[in-house]
C-alpha angles and dihedrals in degrees: 000000000000119000117224115209123192117218119203144148140155122274117301094006091122101258094142091051091051091048089055091049090057089049088051091061090047099258110144113243126194114205111208093194091052089048091055091047090053091048090052086061097042140009097014097051099087092041092053093044090053093048096038109026116208096024096107130067127192093343097314131097112248099224093196093054091044091047092052088059103042109029096077098028114074093191092054090046090052091052091049093049090050088058098043106037096064091050092049088049090052092053091044092054092048088052092052093047090051092049090050091052088051089051094237111179091230141335134228124220110204102211117164095194096036098141095033091058097039093246091138086078091070100047133075095227142352132237114201120198113208143169139179111291092237090052090048092053093046091053094047095048091050089065116099113262095008121134133180088252092056091044092053091048090053093048090050089063093051129068113249119277092239091057090050092051091049089058096044128111090198130021125201115194108200092190101046094127110071104152128077139048111341091227090061101041098087092048092046092048090049090052092047091049092049090049092051091050088053092050091052093047091050092051092051097043093047090047090235085131119065121186109263094210121063106245135166111249113257112260 
């Protein structure tokens, strides 16, 4: 049996960094965002062009044009999700099947909107990446083109961090070290995060952790 772990977290909590740390210890990670990006250059293109004419260009989805249509129109967004989600699920299942054939001890599904889309129902456990709200805001506002207004709009589409943590099987705090020389804090937090990733992996591989919720094994 292979355990399937969902990895999620609000914007700028450090989820991508944690995903890479799992890859670094040879745990297969499926990136839902990367899967969508690939679909926007391949299988999804004709479907999206048919549903949203004029949103593709030379065989690739123009994300800006598509975004202008769906971001402020819930009905259009629902139609897009109905096209994309089954394709992402198909790629996700292929990934799990491949990992099972390779006898991986477990896999991680990196899904930014895991709880928001109900994806927790198809995993054995959930890892939530978190950080102090002030640190989260500092990280977000350091990104090019980001404003507090955009940040608030993004948060409005995500369930609160506290709610995610309450539903988590594992929590990884990427800003757990707050005392000490400022020049060392980033390095120390990276080390603490990497250590926590290793702890979680050890628990799952050794089967010291058993899923708390009764779920059917992924096929």
